[in-house]
C-alpha positions as CSV (number, residue, x, y, z in Angstrom):
1,M,-11.9,13.0,-8.6
2,L,-12.1,9.2,-9.3
3,S,-14.4,7.2,-7.0
4,L,-13.4,3.9,-5.4
5,S,-16.7,2.5,-6.7
6,L,-15.2,2.5,-10.2
7,K,-13.4,-0.7,-9.3
8,K,-15.2,-2.3,-6.4
9,N,-13.8,-5.8,-6.8
10,T,-10.3,-6.3,-8.0
11,P,-9.7,-9.7,-9.7
12,L,-6.9,-11.8,-8.2
13,A,-4.8,-11.6,-11.4
14,D,-4.9,-7.8,-11.3
15,Q,-4.0,-7.8,-7.6
16,I,-0.9,-9.8,-8.4
17,I,0.2,-7.4,-11.2
18,V,-0.4,-4.3,-9.2
19,L,1.6,-5.6,-6.2
20,D,4.3,-7.0,-8.3
21,R,4.9,-3.9,-10.3
22,L,4.8,-1.6,-7.2
23,A,7.3,-3.9,-5.5
24,N,9.6,-3.9,-8.5
25,L,9.4,-0.1,-8.9
26,M,10.2,0.5,-5.3
27,K,13.1,-2.0,-5.5
28,N,14.5,0.3,-8.3
29,G,14.4,3.3,-6.0
30,Y,10.9,4.8,-6.7
31,S,8.7,6.1,-4.0
32,I,5.2,4.7,-3.6
33,S,3.7,7.9,-5.0
34,R,6.0,7.9,-8.0
35,A,5.5,4.2,-8.6
36,L,1.7,4.7,-8.6
37,T,2.1,7.6,-11.1
38,L,4.0,5.4,-13.5
39,L,1.5,2.5,-13.0
40,S,-1.4,4.9,-13.8
41,Y,-0.3,5.0,-17.5
42,D,-1.0,1.2,-17.8
43,P,-4.1,0.8,-20.0
44,K,-5.5,-2.0,-17.9
45,L,-4.5,-1.1,-14.3
46,G,-4.2,2.6,-14.6
47,K,-7.6,3.2,-13.1
48,I,-6.8,1.2,-10.0
49,A,-3.4,3.0,-9.6
50,K,-5.1,6.4,-9.9
51,Q,-7.6,5.5,-7.3
52,I,-4.9,4.4,-4.9
53,D,-2.8,7.5,-5.6
54,I,-5.7,9.9,-5.1
55,Q,-6.8,8.4,-1.8
56,L,-3.2,8.1,-0.6
57,K,-2.7,11.9,-1.3
58,N,-5.9,12.5,0.7
59,G,-4.3,11.0,3.7
60,K,-5.9,7.6,3.7
61,S,-3.9,4.7,5.0
62,L,-2.5,2.4,2.3
63,H,-4.0,-0.8,3.8
64,L,-7.5,0.8,4.0
65,I,-7.2,1.8,0.3
66,F,-6.4,-1.7,-0.8
67,Q,-9.1,-3.1,1.5
68,S,-11.7,-0.8,-0.1
69,L,-10.6,-2.2,-3.5
70,S,-11.3,-5.7,-2.2
71,F,-7.7,-6.9,-2.1
72,T,-7.3,-10.1,-0.1
73,P,-7.1,-9.7,3.7
74,I,-3.6,-11.3,3.8
75,V,-2.3,-8.5,1.5
76,T,-4.0,-5.7,3.5
77,S,-2.6,-7.2,6.7
78,F,1.0,-7.1,5.2
79,L,0.4,-3.4,4.3
80,Y,-1.0,-2.7,7.8
81,F,2.0,-4.1,9.5
82,S,4.4,-2.4,7.1
83,Q,3.2,1.0,8.6
84,E,4.8,-0.1,11.9
85,T,8.0,-1.7,10.5
86,G,8.6,0.7,7.6
87,R,9.1,-2.3,5.2
88,L,6.6,-1.6,2.5
89,Q,8.6,-3.1,-0.3
90,E,9.0,-6.3,1.6
91,A,5.3,-6.4,2.4
92,L,4.5,-5.9,-1.3
93,Q,6.9,-8.7,-2.3
94,N,5.5,-11.2,0.2
95,G,2.0,-10.3,-0.7
96,T,2.8,-10.9,-4.3
97,R,4.4,-14.3,-3.6
98,L,1.4,-15.5,-1.6
99,L,-1.1,-14.4,-4.2
100,K,0.9,-16.0,-7.0
101,Q,0.8,-19.3,-5.0
102,Q,-2.9,-18.9,-4.4
103,K,-3.5,-18.2,-8.1
104,A,-1.5,-21.3,-9.1
105,F,-3.5,-23.4,-6.7
106,Q,-6.7,-22.1,-8.1
107,N,-5.7,-22.8,-11.7
108,K,-4.5,-26.3,-10.8
109,F,-7.7,-27.0,-8.7
110,N,-10.0,-25.8,-11.6
111,K,-8.1,-27.9,-14.1
112,T,-8.3,-30.9,-11.8
113,L,-12.1,-30.6,-11.4
114,Q,-12.8,-29.9,-15.0
115,Y,-13.5,-33.5,-16.1
116,P,-15.0,-34.6,-12.8
117,L,-17.5,-31.8,-13.1
118,I,-18.5,-33.1,-16.5
119,L,-18.9,-36.6,-15.1
120,F,-20.9,-35.2,-12.2
121,C,-23.3,-33.5,-14.6
122,F,-23.6,-36.8,-16.5
123,I,-24.3,-38.6,-13.3
124,L,-27.1,-36.1,-12.4
125,L,-28.6,-36.7,-15.9
126,L,-28.3,-40.4,-15.4
127,F,-30.1,-40.2,-12.0
128,F,-32.9,-38.1,-13.5
129,F,-33.3,-40.6,-16.4
130,L,-33.3,-43.6,-14.0
131,K,-35.7,-41.9,-11.6
132,A,-38.1,-40.6,-14.2
133,F,-38.1,-43.3,-16.9
134,L,-36.0,-46.4,-16.5
135,L,-36.9,-47.5,-13.0
136,P,-40.7,-47.1,-13.5
137,S,-40.5,-48.9,-16.8
138,L,-38.6,-51.8,-15.3
139,T,-40.9,-52.0,-12.4
140,D,-44.0,-52.2,-14.7
141,M,-42.2,-54.8,-16.8
142,Y,-41.4,-57.1,-13.8
143,Q,-44.9,-56.6,-12.4
144,G,-46.4,-57.6,-15.8
145,F,-44.4,-60.8,-15.8
146,M,-44.4,-61.7,-12.1
147,G,-47.6,-60.1,-10.7
148,A,-48.9,-56.7,-9.8
149,E,-47.3,-56.7,-6.3
150,Y,-43.9,-57.8,-7.4
151,T,-40.9,-55.3,-7.4
152,P,-37.3,-56.6,-7.4
153,A,-35.5,-55.7,-4.2
154,V,-32.6,-54.4,-6.1
155,L,-34.8,-51.8,-7.9
156,T,-36.3,-50.7,-4.6
157,I,-32.9,-50.3,-3.1
158,M,-31.6,-48.5,-6.2
159,N,-34.6,-46.1,-6.0
160,H,-33.8,-45.3,-2.3
161,V,-30.1,-44.8,-3.1
162,I,-30.9,-42.4,-5.9
163,N,-33.2,-40.4,-3.5
164,I,-30.5,-40.3,-0.8
165,L,-27.8,-39.2,-3.3
166,L,-30.0,-36.5,-4.8
167,F,-30.9,-35.2,-1.3
168,F,-27.2,-35.2,-0.3
169,I,-26.3,-33.2,-3.5
170,I,-29.1,-30.7,-2.9
171,F,-28.2,-30.4,0.7
172,A,-24.4,-29.9,-0.1
173,I,-25.2,-27.1,-2.6
174,F,-27.5,-25.4,-0.2
175,A,-25.0,-25.7,2.7
176,W,-22.2,-24.2,0.5
177,F,-24.3,-21.2,-0.5
178,L,-25.4,-20.8,3.2
179,W,-21.8,-20.9,4.4
180,R,-20.7,-18.3,1.9
181,R,-23.5,-16.0,3.1
182,I,-23.1,-16.3,6.8
183,K,-19.3,-16.9,7.1
184,S,-18.4,-13.3,7.5
185,K,-21.1,-12.8,10.1
186,L,-20.1,-15.6,12.4
187,P,-18.0,-14.9,15.6
188,V,-14.4,-16.1,15.5
189,Q,-15.1,-18.6,18.3
190,Q,-17.8,-20.3,16.2
191,K,-15.5,-20.4,13.1
192,I,-12.8,-22.0,15.2
193,M,-15.2,-24.7,16.3
194,F,-16.3,-25.3,12.7
195,Y,-12.7,-25.5,11.4
196,S,-11.6,-27.7,14.3
197,A,-14.4,-30.2,13.5
198,L,-13.1,-30.8,9.9
199,P,-9.7,-32.4,9.7
200,L,-8.7,-31.0,6.3
201,L,-9.8,-27.4,7.1
202,R,-8.3,-27.6,10.5
203,T,-4.9,-28.6,9.1
204,Y,-4.9,-25.7,6.5
205,K,-6.2,-23.1,8.9
206,S,-3.7,-24.1,11.6
207,L,-0.8,-23.8,9.1
208,E,-2.0,-20.5,7.8
209,T,-2.6,-18.9,11.3
210,T,0.8,-20.1,12.5
211,Y,2.5,-18.7,9.5
212,L,0.8,-15.3,9.8
213,F,1.5,-15.1,13.5
214,S,5.2,-16.2,13.2
215,Y,5.9,-13.9,10.2
216,H,4.2,-10.7,11.5
217,F,5.4,-11.2,15.1
218,S,9.0,-11.6,14.0
219,T,8.8,-8.6,11.6
220,L,7.5,-6.4,14.4
221,L,10.1,-7.6,16.9
222,E,12.8,-7.0,14.3
223,S,11.7,-3.4,13.9
224,G,12.6,-2.8,17.5
225,L,9.3,-3.2,19.3
226,S,8.9,-5.1,22.5
227,I,6.9,-8.3,22.8
228,K,4.0,-6.5,24.4
229,N,3.9,-3.7,21.9
230,A,4.2,-6.1,19.0
231,L,1.3,-8.2,20.3
232,Q,-0.8,-5.0,20.9
233,I,-0.3,-3.9,17.3
234,M,-1.3,-7.4,16.0
235,K,-4.3,-7.4,18.4
236,N,-5.5,-4.0,17.0
237,Q,-5.6,-5.1,13.4
238,S,-8.9,-6.2,11.9
239,Q,-7.9,-7.6,8.5
240,L,-7.3,-11.2,9.9
241,P,-9.9,-12.1,12.7
242,F,-8.2,-15.4,13.5
243,L,-4.8,-13.7,14.0
244,Q,-6.5,-11.0,16.0
245,H,-8.1,-13.6,18.3
246,C,-4.8,-15.4,18.8
247,T,-2.8,-12.3,19.6
248,S,-5.6,-11.2,22.0
249,I,-5.1,-14.4,24.0
250,C,-1.3,-13.9,24.0
251,Y,-1.6,-10.2,25.0
252,E,-3.9,-10.9,27.9
253,G,-1.7,-13.8,29.0
254,I,1.5,-11.8,28.9
255,Y,0.0,-9.0,31.0
256,A,-1.2,-11.6,33.5
257,G,2.4,-12.7,34.0
258,E,2.5,-15.9,31.9
259,K,5.4,-16.8,29.7
260,L,5.1,-16.4,26.0
261,H,5.4,-20.1,25.1
262,E,2.9,-21.0,27.8
263,V,0.3,-18.5,26.4
264,I,0.9,-19.7,22.8
265,R,-0.1,-23.3,23.9
266,Q,-3.5,-21.9,24.8
267,I,-4.2,-20.6,21.2
268,P,-6.5,-22.8,19.1
269,L,-5.6,-23.7,15.6
270,V,-1.8,-23.3,15.7
271,E,0.9,-25.8,15.1
272,R,2.2,-27.6,18.2
273,E,5.8,-26.7,17.2
274,L,5.3,-23.0,17.7
275,P,5.4,-22.9,21.5
276,I,8.4,-25.3,21.5
277,I,10.3,-23.1,19.1
278,T,9.3,-20.0,21.0
279,E,10.5,-21.4,24.3
280,R,13.9,-22.5,23.0
281,S,14.4,-19.2,21.0
282,M,13.6,-17.1,24.1
283,Y,16.3,-19.0,26.0
284,D,18.8,-18.7,23.1
285,G,18.0,-15.1,22.3
286,T,17.2,-16.0,18.6
287,L,13.4,-15.5,18.7
288,V,13.2,-13.2,15.6
289,K,15.5,-15.3,13.5
290,D,13.8,-18.6,14.4
291,L,10.3,-17.3,13.9
292,R,11.2,-15.9,10.5
293,S,12.8,-19.2,9.4
294,Y,9.9,-21.2,10.8
295,A,7.5,-19.0,8.8
296,E,9.3,-19.8,5.6
297,M,9.2,-23.5,6.4
298,L,5.4,-23.2,6.9
299,V,4.9,-21.6,3.5
300,E,6.7,-24.7,2.0
301,S,4.5,-27.0,4.1
302,I,1.3,-25.3,3.0
303,T,2.3,-25.5,-0.6
304,S,3.2,-29.2,-0.3
305,K,0.0,-30.2,1.5
306,I,-2.3,-28.3,-0.9
307,S,-0.5,-29.7,-3.9
308,K,-0.8,-33.2,-2.5
309,M,-4.5,-32.8,-1.7
310,I,-5.3,-31.6,-5.2
311,T,-3.5,-34.6,-6.8
312,Y,-5.9,-36.9,-4.8
313,I,-9.1,-35.1,-5.8
314,Q,-9.3,-36.3,-9.4
315,P,-8.7,-40.1,-8.8
316,M,-11.1,-40.1,-5.9
317,C,-13.8,-38.5,-8.0
318,Y,-13.2,-41.0,-10.8
319,L,-13.4,-43.9,-8.4
320,F,-16.6,-42.6,-6.8
321,F,-18.3,-42.0,-10.2
322,G,-17.1,-45.5,-11.4
323,V,-18.6,-47.2,-8.4
324,I,-21.9,-45.4,-9.0
325,I,-22.0,-46.3,-12.7
326,L,-21.2,-50.0,-11.9
327,T,-23.8,-50.1,-9.2
328,V,-26.5,-48.7,-11.6
329,Y,-25.4,-51.2,-14.3
330,F,-25.6,-54.3,-12.0
331,S,-28.8,-53.2,-10.3
332,I,-30.5,-53.2,-13.7
333,L,-28.7,-56.3,-15.1
334,I,-29.2,-58.7,-12.1
335,P,-33.0,-58.5,-12.0
336,M,-33.1,-59.1,-15.7
337,F,-31.1,-62.3,-15.4
338,N,-33.3,-63.5,-12.6
339,L,-36.4,-62.8,-14.8
340,M,-34.9,-64.7,-17.7
341,Q,-34.2,-67.7,-15.6
342,Q,-37.8,-67.8,-14.3
343,L,-39.3,-67.6,-17.8
């Protein structure tokens, strides 16, 4: 029997291929078991398909199998909800679409940062050269001409600026590694406070949470479940802690006798249009249709905002590095002109 440890972490590209091929095979009439059998003959992904098939035949839930293979939480959440709705093919298709978008953003982001990272390494080497060699040499030269106690103010300021920038870089790297280490251990409430304090992250997380809530809620309602039962199923899932927290608030509010749109207004990190759409849709009797359409609009909004943000990164990096280089140049040049005028 193959062990799941044979493929502990599944790369994003492989996740996309597995989901896409399973969705296409099921679209052509294959069962999930038969689709996995055919996929097991693939020389690259056969091992993953065999692991999924064996565990599935042993009675393990599909979303838990994919979770053990380190598929993204969004994908495993789609598979979890498909157990209640019976729409596995649709879940695979939507998971594939979102992962393809994520992969495209990653590729674009990496390409955008390629040259700024080279410049960043150059700036670090420049700071080291200035700190270790050039600034001490210039200070000694000025003191030799002007007196032992003389140090140009520009060089002193430049030295402090370099120290501050180096400290900021080291602190940023340390904070990034620390966040990656403790992120999964933080309670949802603390994560909400953290994301709410940062505008860019708040915008993205709000769009993502609203999309997941709108899509999964509408899918469960469309399958014939009541609002309370749909919220209970969403509350019981653990793949998406933010969504679980949001639906817990809704579930408790509904059972306390509050209206759905009033409860949604109490949820942190959701778009302000969601309770408005919910209130109007409940009145018109089009809640499922409107939430599904709104979810599709949110996907387009997320794609547009991330693409726009990525296009700003490279020019801002170039501007920042240009200012630093010009500052270094003039901080060295100005004292030299002053010294030449006094000779």
